[in-house]
ROKOL-492100 format. One line per field, with one value per atom (N, C-alpha, C, CB): residue number from 1; residue in three letters; chain; x, y, z. Coordinates in steps of 0.001 Angstrom, whole numbers. Each point is the difference from the previous one (the first is absolute). Glycine has a CB too. Layout:
k = [NUM|...]
r = [ALA|...]
c = [A|...]
c1 = [X|...]
c2 = [Y|...]
c3 = [Z|...]
***
This chain:
k = [1|1|1|1|2|2|2|2|3|3|3|3|4|4|4|4|5|5|5|5|6|6|6|6|7|7|7|7|8|8|8|8|9|9|9|9|10|10|10|10|11|11|11|11|12|12|12|12|13|13|13|13|14|14|14|14|15|15|15|15|16|16|16|16|17|17|17|17|18|18|18|18|19|19|19|19|20|20|20|20|21|21|21|21|22|22|22|22|23|23|23|23|24|24|24|24|25|25|25|25|26|26|26|26|27|27|27|27|28|28|28|28|29|29|29|29|30|30|30|30|31|31|31|31|32|32|32|32|33|33|33|33|34|34|34|34|35|35|35|35|36|36|36|36|37|37|37|37|38|38|38|38|39|39|39|39|40|40|40|40|41|41|41|41|42|42|42|42|43|43|43|43|44|44|44|44|45|45|45|45|46|46|46|46|47|47|47|47|48|48|48|48|49|49|49|49|50|50|50|50|51|51|51|51|52|52|52|52|53|53|53|53|54|54|54|54|55|55|55|55|56|56|56|56|57|57|57|57|58|58|58|58|59|59|59|59|60|60|60|60|61|61|61|61|62|62|62|62|63|63|63|63|64|64|64|64|65|65|65|65|66|66|66|66|67|67|67|67|68|68|68|68|69|69|69|69|70|70|70|70|71|71|71|71|72|72|72|72|73|73|73|73|74|74|74|74|75|75|75|75|76|76|76|76|77|77|77|77|78|78|78|78|79|79|79|79|80|80|80|80|81|81|81|81|82|82|82|82|83|83|83|83|84|84|84|84|85|85|85|85|86|86|86|86|87|87|87|87|88|88|88|88|89|89|89|89|90|90|90|90|91|91|91|91|92|92|92|92|93|93|93|93|94|94|94|94|95|95|95|95|96|96|96|96|97|97|97|97|98|98|98|98|99|99|99|99|100|100|100|100|101|101|101|101|102|102|102|102|103|103|103|103|104|104|104|104|105|105|105|105|106|106|106|106|107|107|107|107|108|108|108|108|109|109|109|109|110|110|110|110|111|111|111|111|112|112|112|112|113|113|113|113|114|114|114|114|115|115|115|115|116|116|116|116|117|117|117|117|118|118|118|118|119|119|119|119|120|120|120|120|121|121|121|121|122|122|122|122|123|123|123|123|124|124|124|124|125|125|125|125|126|126|126|126|127|127|127|127|128|128|128|128|129|129|129|129|130|130|130|130|131|131|131|131|132|132|132|132|133|133|133|133|134|134|134|134|135|135|135|135|136|136|136|136|137|137|137|137|138|138|138|138|139|139|139|139|140|140|140|140|141|141|141|141|142|142|142|142|143|143|143|143|144|144|144|144|145|145|145|145|146|146|146|146|147|147|147|147|148|148|148|148|149|149|149|149|150|150|150|150|151|151|151|151|152|152|152|152|153|153|153|153|154|154|154|154|155|155|155|155|156|156|156|156|157|157|157|157|158|158|158|158|159|159|159|159|160|160|160|160|161|161|161|161|162|162|162|162|163|163|163|163|164|164|164|164|165|165|165|165|166|166|166|166|167|167|167|167|168|168|168|168|169|169|169|169|170|170|170|170|171|171|171|171|172|172|172|172|173|173|173|173|174|174|174|174|175|175|175|175|176|176|176|176|177|177|177|177|178|178|178|178|179|179|179|179|180|180|180|180|181|181|181|181|182|182|182|182|183|183|183|183]
r = [MET|MET|MET|MET|PRO|PRO|PRO|PRO|SER|SER|SER|SER|VAL|VAL|VAL|VAL|SER|SER|SER|SER|LEU|LEU|LEU|LEU|LYS|LYS|LYS|LYS|ARG|ARG|ARG|ARG|LEU|LEU|LEU|LEU|ALA|ALA|ALA|ALA|TRP|TRP|TRP|TRP|ILE|ILE|ILE|ILE|PHE|PHE|PHE|PHE|LEU|LEU|LEU|LEU|ARG|ARG|ARG|ARG|VAL|VAL|VAL|VAL|GLY|GLY|GLY|GLY|ASN|ASN|ASN|ASN|LEU|LEU|LEU|LEU|THR|THR|THR|THR|PHE|PHE|PHE|PHE|GLY|GLY|GLY|GLY|GLY|GLY|GLY|GLY|GLY|GLY|GLY|GLY|ASP|ASP|ASP|ASP|PRO|PRO|PRO|PRO|THR|THR|THR|THR|MET|MET|MET|MET|ALA|ALA|ALA|ALA|ALA|ALA|ALA|ALA|LEU|LEU|LEU|LEU|GLN|GLN|GLN|GLN|SER|SER|SER|SER|GLU|GLU|GLU|GLU|LEU|LEU|LEU|LEU|VAL|VAL|VAL|VAL|HIS|HIS|HIS|HIS|ALA|ALA|ALA|ALA|ARG|ARG|ARG|ARG|GLY|GLY|GLY|GLY|TRP|TRP|TRP|TRP|LEU|LEU|LEU|LEU|ASN|ASN|ASN|ASN|ALA|ALA|ALA|ALA|GLN|GLN|GLN|GLN|GLN|GLN|GLN|GLN|TYR|TYR|TYR|TYR|ALA|ALA|ALA|ALA|LEU|LEU|LEU|LEU|ILE|ILE|ILE|ILE|TYR|TYR|TYR|TYR|GLY|GLY|GLY|GLY|LEU|LEU|LEU|LEU|ALA|ALA|ALA|ALA|ARG|ARG|ARG|ARG|ILE|ILE|ILE|ILE|THR|THR|THR|THR|PRO|PRO|PRO|PRO|GLY|GLY|GLY|GLY|THR|THR|THR|THR|ASN|ASN|ASN|ASN|LEU|LEU|LEU|LEU|LEU|LEU|LEU|LEU|ALA|ALA|ALA|ALA|PHE|PHE|PHE|PHE|SER|SER|SER|SER|ALA|ALA|ALA|ALA|ALA|ALA|ALA|ALA|SER|SER|SER|SER|GLY|GLY|GLY|GLY|TRP|TRP|TRP|TRP|MET|MET|MET|MET|ILE|ILE|ILE|ILE|LEU|LEU|LEU|LEU|GLY|GLY|GLY|GLY|TRP|TRP|TRP|TRP|SER|SER|SER|SER|GLY|GLY|GLY|GLY|ALA|ALA|ALA|ALA|LEU|LEU|LEU|LEU|ALA|ALA|ALA|ALA|ALA|ALA|ALA|ALA|VAL|VAL|VAL|VAL|LEU|LEU|LEU|LEU|ALA|ALA|ALA|ALA|MET|MET|MET|MET|THR|THR|THR|THR|VAL|VAL|VAL|VAL|PRO|PRO|PRO|PRO|ALA|ALA|ALA|ALA|ALA|ALA|ALA|ALA|ILE|ILE|ILE|ILE|ILE|ILE|ILE|ILE|VAL|VAL|VAL|VAL|VAL|VAL|VAL|VAL|LEU|LEU|LEU|LEU|LEU|LEU|LEU|LEU|THR|THR|THR|THR|ASP|ASP|ASP|ASP|GLY|GLY|GLY|GLY|TYR|TYR|TYR|TYR|GLU|GLU|GLU|GLU|ALA|ALA|ALA|ALA|TRP|TRP|TRP|TRP|ASN|ASN|ASN|ASN|SER|SER|SER|SER|ASN|ASN|ASN|ASN|ALA|ALA|ALA|ALA|LEU|LEU|LEU|LEU|ALA|ALA|ALA|ALA|MET|MET|MET|MET|ALA|ALA|ALA|ALA|ALA|ALA|ALA|ALA|ILE|ILE|ILE|ILE|GLY|GLY|GLY|GLY|GLY|GLY|GLY|GLY|THR|THR|THR|THR|LEU|LEU|LEU|LEU|ALA|ALA|ALA|ALA|ALA|ALA|ALA|ALA|ALA|ALA|ALA|ALA|ASN|ASN|ASN|ASN|GLY|GLY|GLY|GLY|MET|MET|MET|MET|MET|MET|MET|MET|ALA|ALA|ALA|ALA|THR|THR|THR|THR|SER|SER|SER|SER|ALA|ALA|ALA|ALA|TRP|TRP|TRP|TRP|GLN|GLN|GLN|GLN|LEU|LEU|LEU|LEU|LEU|LEU|LEU|LEU|ALA|ALA|ALA|ALA|PRO|PRO|PRO|PRO|GLN|GLN|GLN|GLN|LEU|LEU|LEU|LEU|SER|SER|SER|SER|ARG|ARG|ARG|ARG|GLY|GLY|GLY|GLY|ARG|ARG|ARG|ARG|ARG|ARG|ARG|ARG|LEU|LEU|LEU|LEU|ARG|ARG|ARG|ARG|ALA|ALA|ALA|ALA|VAL|VAL|VAL|VAL|VAL|VAL|VAL|VAL|ILE|ILE|ILE|ILE|PHE|PHE|PHE|PHE|LEU|LEU|LEU|LEU|ALA|ALA|ALA|ALA|ALA|ALA|ALA|ALA|LEU|LEU|LEU|LEU|VAL|VAL|VAL|VAL|ALA|ALA|ALA|ALA|SER|SER|SER|SER|LEU|LEU|LEU|LEU|ARG|ARG|ARG|ARG|TYR|TYR|TYR|TYR|ALA|ALA|ALA|ALA|MET|MET|MET|MET|SER|SER|SER|SER|PRO|PRO|PRO|PRO|ILE|ILE|ILE|ILE|LEU|LEU|LEU|LEU|ALA|ALA|ALA|ALA|LEU|LEU|LEU|LEU|GLY|GLY|GLY|GLY|LEU|LEU|LEU|LEU|ALA|ALA|ALA|ALA|ALA|ALA|ALA|ALA|LEU|LEU|LEU|LEU|ALA|ALA|ALA|ALA|GLY|GLY|GLY|GLY|VAL|VAL|VAL|VAL|PHE|PHE|PHE|PHE|TRP|TRP|TRP|TRP|ARG|ARG|ARG|ARG|THR|THR|THR|THR|PRO|PRO|PRO|PRO|SER|SER|SER|SER|ASP|ASP|ASP|ASP|SER|SER|SER|SER]
c = [A|A|A|A|A|A|A|A|A|A|A|A|A|A|A|A|A|A|A|A|A|A|A|A|A|A|A|A|A|A|A|A|A|A|A|A|A|A|A|A|A|A|A|A|A|A|A|A|A|A|A|A|A|A|A|A|A|A|A|A|A|A|A|A|A|A|A|A|A|A|A|A|A|A|A|A|A|A|A|A|A|A|A|A|A|A|A|A|A|A|A|A|A|A|A|A|A|A|A|A|A|A|A|A|A|A|A|A|A|A|A|A|A|A|A|A|A|A|A|A|A|A|A|A|A|A|A|A|A|A|A|A|A|A|A|A|A|A|A|A|A|A|A|A|A|A|A|A|A|A|A|A|A|A|A|A|A|A|A|A|A|A|A|A|A|A|A|A|A|A|A|A|A|A|A|A|A|A|A|A|A|A|A|A|A|A|A|A|A|A|A|A|A|A|A|A|A|A|A|A|A|A|A|A|A|A|A|A|A|A|A|A|A|A|A|A|A|A|A|A|A|A|A|A|A|A|A|A|A|A|A|A|A|A|A|A|A|A|A|A|A|A|A|A|A|A|A|A|A|A|A|A|A|A|A|A|A|A|A|A|A|A|A|A|A|A|A|A|A|A|A|A|A|A|A|A|A|A|A|A|A|A|A|A|A|A|A|A|A|A|A|A|A|A|A|A|A|A|A|A|A|A|A|A|A|A|A|A|A|A|A|A|A|A|A|A|A|A|A|A|A|A|A|A|A|A|A|A|A|A|A|A|A|A|A|A|A|A|A|A|A|A|A|A|A|A|A|A|A|A|A|A|A|A|A|A|A|A|A|A|A|A|A|A|A|A|A|A|A|A|A|A|A|A|A|A|A|A|A|A|A|A|A|A|A|A|A|A|A|A|A|A|A|A|A|A|A|A|A|A|A|A|A|A|A|A|A|A|A|A|A|A|A|A|A|A|A|A|A|A|A|A|A|A|A|A|A|A|A|A|A|A|A|A|A|A|A|A|A|A|A|A|A|A|A|A|A|A|A|A|A|A|A|A|A|A|A|A|A|A|A|A|A|A|A|A|A|A|A|A|A|A|A|A|A|A|A|A|A|A|A|A|A|A|A|A|A|A|A|A|A|A|A|A|A|A|A|A|A|A|A|A|A|A|A|A|A|A|A|A|A|A|A|A|A|A|A|A|A|A|A|A|A|A|A|A|A|A|A|A|A|A|A|A|A|A|A|A|A|A|A|A|A|A|A|A|A|A|A|A|A|A|A|A|A|A|A|A|A|A|A|A|A|A|A|A|A|A|A|A|A|A|A|A|A|A|A|A|A|A|A|A|A|A|A|A|A|A|A|A|A|A|A|A|A|A|A|A|A|A|A|A|A|A|A|A|A|A|A|A|A|A|A|A|A|A|A|A|A|A|A|A|A|A|A|A|A|A|A|A|A|A|A|A|A|A|A|A|A|A|A|A|A|A|A|A|A|A|A|A|A|A|A|A|A|A|A|A|A|A|A|A|A|A|A|A|A|A|A|A|A|A|A|A|A|A|A|A|A|A|A|A|A|A|A|A|A|A|A|A|A|A|A|A|A|A|A|A|A|A|A|A|A|A|A|A|A|A|A|A|A|A|A|A|A|A|A|A|A|A|A|A|A|A|A|A|A|A|A|A|A|A]
c1 = [9189|-20|-207|1659|-2704|-179|968|-2120|2686|932|-535|469|584|-143|967|-883|238|1150|54|-381|1408|-45|-843|1875|-2079|-915|-1299|1390|-1986|-1321|-162|152|949|-127|-337|1330|-471|-45|-1169|2058|-2871|-1103|-1129|812|-809|-1089|315|-528|1334|235|-168|2004|-1747|-365|-1558|2218|-2942|-1253|-1093|1101|-611|-668|290|268|1058|352|-372|1432|-1967|-156|-1563|2596|-3598|-1190|-934|705|-308|-607|40|500|-1447|-676|-266|-1501|1922|-430|1158|-2330|3378|1355|601|-1142|1713|987|-894|1875|-3062|-612|-583|-193|-481|-815|1015|-2324|3379|1127|659|426|-209|597|-937|1610|-3211|-767|-204|-1128|1474|133|1168|-1330|2321|1151|380|625|-1539|-389|-625|-330|-694|-912|1324|-2555|3231|983|968|-43|532|1510|-191|991|-2230|-243|-1278|1095|-1998|-1034|154|-1173|1478|-202|1389|-1850|3023|1216|1000|-436|-10|758|1385|-1263|1484|1411|213|26|-885|346|-1157|1005|-445|-1444|-650|867|-1938|-982|1144|-2720|3373|973|946|50|827|665|-653|1041|-2325|-574|-315|-818|384|-386|1360|-1935|2929|1144|533|115|118|378|-1271|1406|-2482|-999|175|-1646|1747|267|1103|-1044|2391|1056|80|1071|-1754|-309|-687|-312|-500|-1244|994|-2544|3455|660|1490|-1456|1496|1191|-243|757|25|-289|-40|1266|-2153|179|-1029|2392|-2361|-1114|137|265|-1662|185|-212|-1220|855|-415|1551|-2568|3217|1644|690|387|-664|647|-586|685|-1701|-1113|920|-2734|2693|396|1548|-1926|2500|1479|271|612|-1682|271|-772|320|-1433|-170|419|-1135|1862|853|1467|-1377|1832|1158|-379|921|-2118|-499|77|-1953|1623|-314|1241|-2176|2833|1028|1495|-2157|2165|1098|178|1143|80|28|-351|1468|-1455|-471|-1633|1971|-2351|-1379|-750|656|222|-307|241|389|282|272|-894|2879|-3070|-882|-1549|1669|-2138|-1375|-227|-4|1266|-268|113|903|-40|-39|-1159|2255|-2986|-890|-1335|1462|-1343|-945|-266|639|457|159|228|938|-1|323|-1280|2567|-3554|-1179|-908|475|-553|-738|337|-400|1780|435|-180|1948|-1916|-505|-1365|1648|-2335|-1633|-119|-742|1307|-508|358|556|550|602|-1134|2322|-2949|-911|-1257|985|-1510|-1448|354|-894|1891|-209|-11|1014|-73|68|-1679|2894|-3559|-1446|-892|423|-286|-963|-698|1262|-362|-721|-1299|2605|-2481|-849|-1217|1652|-1102|-1315|-820|992|-222|-527|-1304|2247|-2580|-1158|-1103|1647|-1246|-1005|-763|1588|-2659|-865|-100|-980|1189|203|1119|-1059|2151|1414|-143|1290|-1742|12|-930|318|-1597|-658|597|-1195|2071|883|912|207|452|1036|-588|1316|-2904|-547|-266|-1093|583|-91|1085|-1580|2864|1061|566|575|-998|536|-975|927|-2294|-837|370|-1663|2219|633|1019|-582|1601|1190|-157|983|-2298|-175|-455|-749|-18|-547|1288|-2246|3120|1199|904|1|213|521|-595|30|-1475|-796|262|-1668|1885|456|1289|-1457|2274|1501|-94|1188|-2093|105|-474|-447|-693|-837|1002|-2309|3173|879|1264|-738|817|1399|-666|1757|-3093|-741|-311|-756|154|-785|644|-794|2137|854|-16|1610|-1617|247|-1458|2291|-3316|-1039|-332|-486|1338|-166|-476|1518|-1992|-472|757|-1231|1089|834|535|488|-231|904|-1066|1982|-3481|-573|-455|-600|405|70|1121|-1111|2095|1291|296|531|-771|20|-983|777|-2033|-997|368|-1761|2079|144|1349|-762|1849|1255|-561|1707|-2243|-444|-914|369|-1453|-919|1102|-2458|3204|761|927|399|139|689|-678|1146|-2691|-445|-770|-152|-146|-314|1372|-2376|3440|1371|161|914|-1187|253|-894|1130|-2352|-1108|-262|-795|963|-620|993|-1426|2909|1124|1121|-699|267|970|1491|-1308|1492|1326|710|-1117|2293|995|-295|1712|-1491|145|930|-417|1707|1189|-607|1900|-1939|-890|-799|66|-1369|-1029|581|-1250|2027|398|1047|-433|1216|871|-893|2199|-3520|-600|-890|107|-424|-685|1077|-2135|3369|1072|-85|1689|-1512|191|-1445|1747|-2812|-1182|86|-1256|1482|105|1157|-1138|2278|920|-692|1718|-2308|-600|-1333|1262|-2107|-1196|329|-1564|2024|241|-1167|2402|-2493|-1172|1034|-2288|1439|635|136|-838|418|568|1382|-2468|2879|1687|758|-277|178|1173|317|-671]
c2 = [-11291|-189|-1602|2185|-2854|-1277|-445|281|-1560|-664|386|-2208|2872|187|-693|2078|-2644|-556|717|-2437|2672|508|-363|141|-1402|-906|525|-2445|2548|498|1442|-1356|2180|1211|377|167|-794|26|-381|-228|-859|-681|962|-2621|3599|912|896|-327|976|1414|-918|1946|-2947|-649|-106|-1351|594|-4|1255|-1635|2314|1435|816|-75|491|654|-247|268|-1706|-207|-358|-878|602|-240|875|-1924|3053|1390|1118|-626|1016|898|1566|-2328|2938|1423|819|-546|279|943|-457|2385|-1116|-31|-112|1513|-624|274|-1256|2129|-2932|-1435|-947|201|-225|-990|108|-95|1645|54|-156|1451|-1354|-117|-1951|2857|-3366|-1323|-554|-126|869|-446|497|-244|1171|295|-1112|2232|-2568|-1232|-1188|652|-894|-1276|230|-268|1389|381|535|819|-166|526|-678|2362|-2793|-805|-1452|1576|-2123|-1442|-299|-334|622|-398|800|-887|1962|764|520|-1293|840|361|1574|-1991|2898|1436|296|706|537|386|1118|-438|846|1271|1237|-699|938|1300|-224|485|-1615|-432|37|-1138|607|214|1404|-2126|3029|1389|568|319|-179|374|-299|-153|-1261|-521|526|-2426|2443|472|1595|-1985|2848|1258|347|163|-786|410|-550|193|-1249|-622|1039|-2641|3228|887|1326|-749|1146|992|-289|1040|-2156|-358|-4|-1272|1985|149|-1423|2351|-2456|-1153|-874|337|-1496|-1201|6|-1749|2049|99|-1553|2679|-3729|-1242|-664|-12|370|-673|561|-176|1421|433|-497|1802|-2061|-626|-1049|397|-1386|-1253|44|-878|1396|-125|385|737|199|470|-1015|2574|-3232|-776|-1332|1417|-1960|-1112|212|-595|1759|431|135|1252|-893|371|-1662|2511|-3463|-1131|-1017|723|-410|-1175|669|-2347|3293|981|299|-819|588|136|-1015|1338|-2711|-1199|566|-2147|2209|212|1257|-811|1880|821|-447|1534|-2385|133|-1584|1701|-2331|-1190|648|-1976|2856|455|931|16|653|748|-891|2080|-2992|-724|-1031|513|-1053|-612|851|-1575|2612|1090|330|781|-668|674|-1075|2092|-2857|-791|-815|-319|-769|-291|1041|-1461|2437|1116|874|-49|-6|663|-1257|1836|-2837|-1252|74|-1557|1796|280|1158|-469|1304|1353|-113|1596|-2138|-344|-529|-589|-656|-1154|1007|-2704|3240|819|840|80|618|1136|-594|1713|-2902|-447|-487|-838|582|-582|1118|-1741|3056|958|456|599|-653|399|-1192|1155|-2299|-850|319|-1477|1759|212|1239|-1522|2541|1313|-113|1119|-1803|-282|-1115|669|-820|-1417|745|-2097|2212|467|-738|920|-1887|-1034|375|-1885|1740|619|1163|-883|2023|1379|65|810|-1432|-463|-417|-521|-289|-839|1367|-3146|3687|1207|933|-52|411|1161|-570|1185|-2612|-360|-3|-1077|634|-111|1554|-2529|3355|1588|383|995|-1332|321|-663|421|-1897|-376|686|-1876|2149|594|1412|-1332|1897|1431|-481|1585|-2499|-566|-516|-533|-24|-553|1296|-2506|3280|1555|837|102|-172|530|-881|863|-2232|-534|249|-1337|1506|354|1367|-1345|2165|1433|-268|1474|-2130|-164|-757|-107|-1025|-773|1055|-2456|3332|999|1309|-597|909|963|-229|481|-1827|-536|238|-1778|1370|-57|1549|-2053|3037|1242|636|185|-852|406|-418|48|-34|-271|962|-1385|1585|811|929|-1392|2928|1046|377|-684|-300|246|379|-1829|1427|-396|1415|-2274|3182|1358|617|45|-331|-30|-715|229|-1607|-761|483|-1940|2081|101|1420|-1473|2311|1591|-515|2125|-2451|-473|-768|-147|-800|-719|540|-1550|2437|739|719|276|566|1445|-1007|2139|-3147|-760|-285|-925|313|-320|1263|-2449|3525|1116|690|476|-347|116|-617|-23|-1310|-772|-79|-1097|915|249|944|-1289|2603|1304|718|85|-269|769|-666|1671|-2853|-677|-267|1116|-600|215|-1474|1504|-1336|-1059|-696|1126|-2428|-1043|388|-1882|2274|456|1041|-475|1489|1106|130|40|-969|-498|-541|-705|-382|-573|1048|-2387|3091|888|1186|-466|810|844|-811|1620|-2780|-593|-346|-1112|660|-281|1312|-1330|2445|1355|88|1407|-1681|56|-953|618|-1806|-924|225|-1540|2571|487|868|-160|1404|1140|-289|1591|-2806|-93|-1382|1373|-1467|-929|-172|468|-1822|-386|-510|-812|745|-468|-1342|1651|-2700|-1286|55|-1049|2140|13|226|417|112|362|-1336|2649]
c3 = [17718|-1477|-244|-457|-9|-409|-851|313|-393|-811|-1811|2327|-2806|-1483|-823|473|-1259|-1064|-1565|1308|-1717|-1494|-964|377|-205|-1139|488|-433|1555|537|-692|2435|-2188|-180|-1307|1700|-2669|-1241|-583|165|628|-790|361|62|1092|187|-898|2226|-2823|-545|-1600|2143|-2438|-1296|-149|59|1033|176|-260|1419|-683|363|-1102|2464|-3053|-936|-1373|1493|-1506|-1466|-248|-294|1698|-237|449|-90|580|289|-886|1957|-2161|-1362|543|-1134|623|2|363|609|-767|371|1616|-1587|1798|1285|1198|-1035|1213|860|716|-1157|13|676|90|-1052|286|614|1322|-2139|2172|1582|914|-485|286|911|427|-998|-399|414|685|-1677|1463|685|1382|-2173|2518|1450|776|-731|191|371|359|-1925|1084|-186|1231|-2853|2738|588|1548|-2565|2589|1464|510|-443|105|553|254|-1024|-326|-98|462|-1969|2020|347|1091|-2283|2552|968|-329|1445|-2673|-440|212|-1825|1518|157|1197|-2783|3659|729|-937|2654|-2219|-649|-92|1328|-71|-178|-1231|2639|-2985|-879|-1292|1641|-1853|-1260|-436|388|692|-338|-606|1970|-1423|-60|-1268|2236|-2807|-1470|-1039|1036|-649|-927|-191|744|90|-150|-730|1795|-1340|-738|-1496|2243|-2415|-1827|-244|-224|623|-733|-504|1833|-1083|-350|-703|1857|-2270|-636|-1417|1875|-2600|-1583|-651|-140|-951|-685|528|-421|315|368|1583|-2321|2734|1820|66|1088|-1803|299|240|-1483|564|159|1184|-2543|2945|909|1273|-1405|1340|1281|272|-708|-527|190|315|-1517|1003|294|1680|-2774|3311|1417|676|-287|244|677|292|-386|-865|-60|626|-2054|1977|829|1531|-2074|2459|1453|672|-677|-174|253|98|-1012|-265|221|-764|-122|157|-317|-1485|2020|-2593|-1402|-1050|811|-288|-650|-90|1067|7|193|-1145|2790|-2972|-682|-1582|2087|-2381|-1421|-464|90|937|-391|-99|1337|-675|67|-1476|2997|-3178|-1331|-1236|1059|-1105|-991|-245|281|948|-31|-207|1219|-1107|-524|-1365|1819|-2262|-1193|-1149|1283|-1331|-1376|-527|774|30|-242|-637|1714|-1124|-579|-1279|2238|-2278|-1216|-1381|1686|-1360|-983|-171|724|381|-296|-1236|2820|-2268|-695|-1713|2494|-2590|-1347|-905|1041|-210|-702|-33|1033|38|-67|-1060|2472|-2803|-767|-1284|1463|-1731|-1345|-431|356|489|-5|-374|1817|-1289|156|-1237|1859|-2954|-1361|-289|-1130|1499|-273|625|-358|1848|669|70|1120|-1729|-19|-700|35|-937|-790|566|-1893|3028|735|803|247|22|830|1054|-1552|1895|1191|480|-781|261|715|605|-1535|749|214|1406|-2793|2833|1098|1356|-1787|1505|1264|210|-756|-190|675|775|-1786|1460|668|1435|-2195|2251|1329|698|-547|26|908|368|-1049|161|600|1095|-2369|2481|1044|1144|-1424|1250|1313|469|-453|-313|365|682|-1876|1612|652|1400|-2215|2470|923|985|-1582|1043|804|328|-1247|433|221|1423|-2860|3086|686|1488|-2231|2251|1006|396|-505|-221|400|617|-1938|1525|588|1373|-2161|2567|937|1298|-1932|1394|836|435|-1304|641|524|795|-2383|2127|729|1278|-1828|2060|947|1645|-2088|1893|1191|714|-1193|116|476|376|-1456|1599|265|1451|-2416|3288|1270|1054|-734|1981|715|390|418|-888|208|-1303|2269|-3305|-1410|-966|334|-284|-878|-1091|1759|-1118|-400|-911|2038|-1498|-662|-1290|2144|-1994|-1313|-856|1004|-850|-819|-830|1660|-863|-664|-1117|2636|-2081|-931|-1036|1782|-1715|-1093|-1056|1530|-986|-1083|-501|1015|-285|-592|-1245|2810|-2392|-1227|-1115|1435|-1041|-1243|-914|1174|-286|-1019|-500|1209|-692|-808|-1397|2197|-1740|-1215|-994|1254|-1041|-1112|-298|400|196|-300|-767|2025|-1282|-637|-319|1069|-1320|-717|826|-2117|3275|995|-619|2746|-2656|8|1125|-1144|1046|1433|1004|-1330|746|837|827|-1682|1207|352|1064|-1887|1484|786|1650|-2588|2230|1072|897|-1366|656|983|678|-1550|1154|639|1263|-2305|1541|1636|708|-671|424|968|1284|-2235|1426|811|798|-1921|1444|743|1228|-2123|1862|1068|827|-1304|1130|841|1046|-1796|1019|848|462|-1216|926|527|863|-2012|3034|863|1023|-429|799|974|1160|-1815|2946|1215|-144|1372|-2283|-72|-880|260|-1067|-483|553|-1343|2600|873|799|245]
***
């Protein structure tokens, strides 16, 4: 693994965590770009494990993701730095934005900007989903990945299935529907 300093790790979580809009999925996608692709501090399998575990953790999955990523890279100090860098500035920003929302609520320009931000956040969430699904679409595993993805999508949208149940059923499907490349 390339050399990592606590300062560099904290800076990445501070920058990505406080300048990425749309919630956990776009932020985790941006962190994947930074931690896996740009710096090589995590490999794709480590990222996928951290992401999956964070998604089933009760509470804020972005905090679980940050703590696990920081821990995997630099141990306890990395976990603490990642969580603090991600949360403290964001909490201050939320308090300030909440205070100003009443004034913005009647401003058409401000509401249009919020609508544009929401549309971009949805695009970023779609990017996150693609980044997680794409590695599973390799030859021999494509049908399984697409079927499990669509089944989880239908279960979530049509039947309002809880994420934990959907992930558990997908894990069982993965165990029982194995491909030659899984062996």
